C-alpha positions as a LaTeX table, in Angstrom:
\begin{tabular}{lrrr}
\hline
Residue & $x$ (\AA) & $y$ (\AA) & $z$ (\AA) \\
\hline
Met1 & 180.82 & $-32.30$ & $-90.47$ \\
Lys2 & 183.30 & $-34.00$ & $-92.84$ \\
Lys3 & 180.47 & $-35.37$ & $-94.96$ \\
Lys4 & 178.98 & $-31.92$ & $-95.35$ \\
Thr5 & 182.38 & $-30.45$ & $-96.19$ \\
Phe6 & 182.91 & $-33.01$ & $-98.96$ \\
Leu7 & 179.50 & $-32.36$ & $-100.48$ \\
Val8 & 179.83 & $-28.58$ & $-100.26$ \\
Ser9 & 183.29 & $-28.72$ & $-101.88$ \\
Leu10 & 182.02 & $-30.88$ & $-104.72$ \\
Ile11 & 178.97 & $-28.67$ & $-105.33$ \\
Ala12 & 181.21 & $-25.58$ & $-105.26$ \\
Leu13 & 183.50 & $-27.08$ & $-107.91$ \\
Met14 & 180.52 & $-27.80$ & $-110.13$ \\
Thr15 & 179.11 & $-24.31$ & $-109.61$ \\
Ile16 & 182.42 & $-22.66$ & $-110.50$ \\
Gly17 & 182.59 & $-24.68$ & $-113.69$ \\
Leu18 & 179.02 & $-23.92$ & $-114.67$ \\
Thr19 & 179.42 & $-20.16$ & $-114.31$ \\
Gly20 & 180.98 & $-20.10$ & $-117.77$ \\
Val21 & 178.09 & $-21.99$ & $-119.34$ \\
Asn22 & 175.66 & $-19.99$ & $-121.45$ \\
Ala23 & 172.95 & $-20.75$ & $-123.97$ \\
Gln24 & 175.52 & $-21.27$ & $-126.75$ \\
Thr25 & 177.64 & $-23.76$ & $-124.78$ \\
Pro26 & 177.22 & $-27.28$ & $-126.24$ \\
Ile27 & 176.00 & $-29.81$ & $-123.67$ \\
Tyr28 & 175.89 & $-33.52$ & $-124.47$ \\
Trp29 & 174.46 & $-36.49$ & $-122.59$ \\
Gly30 & 175.51 & $-40.11$ & $-122.58$ \\
Val31 & 175.42 & $-43.51$ & $-120.91$ \\
Lys32 & 178.24 & $-45.76$ & $-119.71$ \\
Gly33 & 178.66 & $-49.41$ & $-118.79$ \\
Glu34 & 181.88 & $-50.52$ & $-117.11$ \\
Met35 & 183.67 & $-53.38$ & $-115.44$ \\
Asn36 & 185.31 & $-52.46$ & $-112.15$ \\
Leu37 & 188.16 & $-54.08$ & $-110.25$ \\
Ser38 & 188.22 & $-52.93$ & $-106.63$ \\
Asn39 & 189.90 & $-53.54$ & $-103.31$ \\
Phe40 & 191.27 & $-51.64$ & $-100.31$ \\
Leu41 & 194.62 & $-50.11$ & $-99.46$ \\
Leu42 & 195.25 & $-51.17$ & $-95.85$ \\
Ser43 & 197.49 & $-50.03$ & $-93.03$ \\
Asp44 & 197.81 & $-51.11$ & $-89.37$ \\
Leu45 & 195.53 & $-54.11$ & $-90.00$ \\
Asp46 & 197.61 & $-57.16$ & $-89.11$ \\
Gln47 & 197.42 & $-60.21$ & $-91.38$ \\
Leu48 & 194.60 & $-58.66$ & $-93.40$ \\
Ser49 & 194.94 & $-58.33$ & $-97.16$ \\
Ser50 & 192.54 & $-57.29$ & $-99.90$ \\
Lys51 & 192.54 & $-58.59$ & $-103.47$ \\
Met52 & 190.63 & $-57.20$ & $-106.43$ \\
Lys53 & 187.55 & $-58.88$ & $-107.84$ \\
Val54 & 185.26 & $-57.92$ & $-110.73$ \\
Gly55 & 181.96 & $-56.03$ & $-110.58$ \\
Pro56 & 179.76 & $-53.84$ & $-112.85$ \\
Asn57 & 179.13 & $-50.07$ & $-113.06$ \\
Leu58 & 176.18 & $-48.52$ & $-114.87$ \\
Gly59 & 175.41 & $-44.84$ & $-115.22$ \\
Gly60 & 175.34 & $-41.69$ & $-117.29$ \\
Phe61 & 177.25 & $-38.48$ & $-117.87$ \\
Met62 & 176.89 & $-34.89$ & $-119.03$ \\
Arg63 & 179.66 & $-33.25$ & $-121.05$ \\
Ile64 & 179.82 & $-29.46$ & $-121.03$ \\
Glu65 & 182.00 & $-28.21$ & $-123.90$ \\
Leu66 & 183.59 & $-25.03$ & $-122.55$ \\
His67 & 186.25 & $-24.96$ & $-125.29$ \\
Glu68 & 187.37 & $-27.06$ & $-128.24$ \\
Asn69 & 190.07 & $-28.53$ & $-126.01$ \\
Phe70 & 188.40 & $-28.38$ & $-122.59$ \\
Ala71 & 185.21 & $-29.73$ & $-121.06$ \\
Leu72 & 183.60 & $-30.55$ & $-117.72$ \\
Gln73 & 182.06 & $-34.00$ & $-117.31$ \\
Pro74 & 179.91 & $-34.75$ & $-114.25$ \\
Glu75 & 178.87 & $-38.40$ & $-114.00$ \\
Leu76 & 176.47 & $-40.47$ & $-111.93$ \\
Ser77 & 177.07 & $-44.20$ & $-111.67$ \\
Phe78 & 175.68 & $-47.09$ & $-109.66$ \\
Phe79 & 178.15 & $-49.82$ & $-108.77$ \\
Tyr80 & 178.47 & $-53.31$ & $-107.38$ \\
Arg81 & 181.92 & $-54.01$ & $-105.96$ \\
Asn82 & 183.48 & $-57.04$ & $-104.36$ \\
Ala83 & 186.91 & $-57.95$ & $-103.09$ \\
Lys84 & 188.56 & $-60.99$ & $-101.54$ \\
Met85 & 189.52 & $-60.27$ & $-97.93$ \\
Glu86 & 192.14 & $-62.59$ & $-96.44$ \\
Val87 & 192.83 & $-62.85$ & $-92.71$ \\
Gly88 & 195.77 & $-65.18$ & $-92.22$ \\
Ser89 & 194.75 & $-68.51$ & $-93.77$ \\
Gln90 & 191.03 & $-67.58$ & $-93.85$ \\
Asp91 & 189.27 & $-65.58$ & $-96.52$ \\
Asp92 & 185.92 & $-63.89$ & $-97.00$ \\
Thr93 & 184.16 & $-61.93$ & $-99.74$ \\
Phe94 & 183.40 & $-58.24$ & $-99.31$ \\
Thr95 & 180.41 & $-56.99$ & $-101.34$ \\
Gln96 & 179.04 & $-53.46$ & $-101.70$ \\
Trp97 & 176.28 & $-51.65$ & $-103.58$ \\
Gly98 & 176.38 & $-47.89$ & $-103.96$ \\
Met99 & 176.50 & $-44.80$ & $-106.13$ \\
Gln100 & 179.19 & $-42.33$ & $-107.07$ \\
Leu101 & 179.33 & $-38.78$ & $-108.44$ \\
Pro102 & 182.65 & $-37.77$ & $-110.06$ \\
Ile103 & 183.29 & $-34.46$ & $-111.84$ \\
Tyr104 & 186.12 & $-34.54$ & $-114.36$ \\
Ala105 & 187.95 & $-31.59$ & $-115.89$ \\
Leu106 & 188.75 & $-32.94$ & $-119.36$ \\
Gly107 & 191.40 & $-32.05$ & $-121.87$ \\
Gln108 & 190.50 & $-33.23$ & $-125.37$ \\
Tyr109 & 191.99 & $-33.44$ & $-128.83$ \\
Lys110 & 189.98 & $-33.95$ & $-132.00$ \\
Thr111 & 191.14 & $-36.22$ & $-134.81$ \\
Asn112 & 189.60 & $-37.18$ & $-138.13$ \\
Gly113 & 188.19 & $-40.33$ & $-136.57$ \\
Gly114 & 187.02 & $-38.98$ & $-133.25$ \\
Leu115 & 188.17 & $-37.45$ & $-129.98$ \\
Phe116 & 190.88 & $-38.32$ & $-127.46$ \\
Tyr117 & 190.10 & $-37.15$ & $-123.93$ \\
Gly118 & 191.63 & $-37.38$ & $-120.50$ \\
Gly119 & 190.95 & $-35.73$ & $-117.20$ \\
Val120 & 191.07 & $-35.63$ & $-113.44$ \\
Gly121 & 188.59 & $-34.65$ & $-110.76$ \\
Pro122 & 187.04 & $-35.32$ & $-107.36$ \\
Phe123 & 184.32 & $-37.81$ & $-106.57$ \\
Val124 & 181.91 & $-38.42$ & $-103.72$ \\
Gly125 & 180.45 & $-41.87$ & $-103.08$ \\
Leu126 & 177.63 & $-43.31$ & $-100.99$ \\
Gly127 & 177.28 & $-46.96$ & $-100.05$ \\
Phe128 & 173.80 & $-48.50$ & $-99.85$ \\
Asp129 & 174.80 & $-51.93$ & $-98.56$ \\
Ala130 & 178.09 & $-53.60$ & $-97.60$ \\
Asn131 & 178.72 & $-57.06$ & $-96.19$ \\
Leu132 & 181.27 & $-59.71$ & $-95.35$ \\
Asp133 & 179.42 & $-62.64$ & $-96.88$ \\
Asp134 & 180.85 & $-65.72$ & $-95.13$ \\
Leu135 & 180.83 & $-64.08$ & $-91.69$ \\
Asp136 & 177.33 & $-62.69$ & $-92.47$ \\
Ile137 & 178.26 & $-59.24$ & $-91.12$ \\
Asp138 & 176.43 & $-56.09$ & $-92.20$ \\
Leu139 & 179.18 & $-53.45$ & $-92.30$ \\
Tyr140 & 176.64 & $-50.61$ & $-92.17$ \\
Glu141 & 174.78 & $-51.92$ & $-89.12$ \\
Glu142 & 174.86 & $-49.19$ & $-86.51$ \\
Thr143 & 175.86 & $-49.81$ & $-82.91$ \\
Ala144 & 176.09 & $-46.92$ & $-80.44$ \\
Gly145 & 176.00 & $-44.45$ & $-83.32$ \\
Lys146 & 178.86 & $-46.07$ & $-85.25$ \\
Thr147 & 179.23 & $-48.67$ & $-87.98$ \\
Pro148 & 182.17 & $-50.96$ & $-88.86$ \\
Met149 & 182.50 & $-49.18$ & $-92.21$ \\
Lys150 & 181.61 & $-45.64$ & $-93.28$ \\
Arg151 & 178.95 & $-45.14$ & $-95.95$ \\
Trp152 & 180.55 & $-42.00$ & $-97.42$ \\
Asp153 & 183.70 & $-41.77$ & $-99.48$ \\
Phe154 & 185.55 & $-38.91$ & $-101.15$ \\
Gly155 & 188.60 & $-39.00$ & $-103.38$ \\
Leu156 & 190.23 & $-38.34$ & $-106.73$ \\
Gly157 & 189.74 & $-39.99$ & $-110.09$ \\
Leu158 & 191.47 & $-40.21$ & $-113.46$ \\
Leu159 & 189.70 & $-40.79$ & $-116.78$ \\
Leu160 & 191.11 & $-41.63$ & $-120.23$ \\
Gly161 & 189.14 & $-42.44$ & $-123.34$ \\
Tyr162 & 188.47 & $-42.19$ & $-127.03$ \\
Glu163 & 185.20 & $-41.22$ & $-128.66$ \\
Phe164 & 184.47 & $-42.20$ & $-132.27$ \\
Asn165 & 182.58 & $-39.85$ & $-134.58$ \\
Asn166 & 179.42 & $-41.95$ & $-134.18$ \\
Gly167 & 179.38 & $-41.25$ & $-130.40$ \\
Leu168 & 180.66 & $-44.64$ & $-129.27$ \\
Gln169 & 183.31 & $-44.43$ & $-126.54$ \\
Val170 & 185.90 & $-46.66$ & $-124.95$ \\
Asn171 & 187.33 & $-45.53$ & $-121.63$ \\
Ala172 & 189.40 & $-46.48$ & $-118.60$ \\
Gly173 & 189.71 & $-44.89$ & $-115.19$ \\
Tyr174 & 191.21 & $-45.11$ & $-111.73$ \\
Gln175 & 189.77 & $-43.83$ & $-108.46$ \\
Phe176 & 191.46 & $-43.51$ & $-105.10$ \\
Gly177 & 189.55 & $-42.82$ & $-101.89$ \\
Leu178 & 190.94 & $-40.28$ & $-99.43$ \\
Val179 & 188.58 & $-41.14$ & $-96.57$ \\
Asn180 & 189.49 & $-43.86$ & $-94.07$ \\
Gln181 & 186.57 & $-46.29$ & $-94.39$ \\
Val182 & 187.09 & $-47.77$ & $-90.91$ \\
Asp183 & 184.58 & $-46.33$ & $-88.45$ \\
Asp184 & 184.41 & $-48.74$ & $-85.51$ \\
Leu185 & 185.51 & $-52.37$ & $-85.91$ \\
Gly186 & 183.68 & $-53.32$ & $-82.72$ \\
Gly187 & 183.33 & $-57.11$ & $-82.52$ \\
Leu188 & 185.37 & $-57.48$ & $-85.70$ \\
Asp189 & 188.54 & $-56.79$ & $-83.72$ \\
Lys190 & 188.37 & $-60.42$ & $-82.57$ \\
Val191 & 188.81 & $-61.47$ & $-86.19$ \\
Ile192 & 190.87 & $-58.56$ & $-87.54$ \\
Lys193 & 193.84 & $-57.60$ & $-85.38$ \\
Thr194 & 194.90 & $-53.96$ & $-85.49$ \\
Thr195 & 198.00 & $-51.99$ & $-84.56$ \\
Gly196 & 198.17 & $-48.23$ & $-84.22$ \\
Asp197 & 195.52 & $-46.42$ & $-86.25$ \\
Pro198 & 193.89 & $-48.84$ & $-88.72$ \\
Lys199 & 193.09 & $-47.39$ & $-92.15$ \\
Met200 & 191.21 & $-48.79$ & $-95.13$ \\
Arg201 & 190.95 & $-46.71$ & $-98.32$ \\
Thr202 & 189.19 & $-47.64$ & $-101.54$ \\
Gln203 & 190.81 & $-48.04$ & $-104.93$ \\
Thr204 & 189.04 & $-48.96$ & $-108.15$ \\
Val205 & 190.07 & $-49.56$ & $-111.75$ \\
Asn206 & 187.32 & $-49.15$ & $-114.36$ \\
Val207 & 187.22 & $-50.24$ & $-118.02$ \\
Gly208 & 184.17 & $-49.83$ & $-120.17$ \\
Val209 & 182.22 & $-48.44$ & $-123.10$ \\
Gly210 & 179.84 & $-45.54$ & $-123.45$ \\
Tyr211 & 177.68 & $-43.70$ & $-125.95$ \\
Arg212 & 177.25 & $-39.92$ & $-126.32$ \\
Phe213 & 173.94 & $-38.79$ & $-127.79$ \\
\hline
\end{tabular}
């Protein structure tokens, strides 16, 4: 039910934004390549810590110019993320492949050399594959209808950037997941000790370049 609610909310936001689009509204397309730094914000997971490591993002975007100083920018990106997970004196590497769909409401300011822009918006993410490498554990392997980690994520993102007159962009962003990624630790509770209600939320910092056609 929560997954459907997230998707419906995101589609509704896009639909509301697109109601103002007509044949005269400029729409641009572009591509982006980014470096991501990602880890998890943890609570009630004893002796477990998560440190950022580097991975790539690759995707594209659509910019809908609703006004000289306002635009909507849906994006679709495919990512590879990894983080160092430490349990006491032991450590392991978390790896994940997936895709993400953010929709940013952008404020923008034109200059002689280009365009400053910044915005905020929701995102929905879907993981294709996630593992703890050294322990050789598939975090999406289902047991009794549950998995150690949830495939779906939903949260908020920030985007800042500058676009030169030739279409080249430089940008940076931050995304924070609102969904607790812990589903059912199962056998992992022998390795990862918990207290109370364990929570694991994603956070990602992105820096990259893009090109608007």
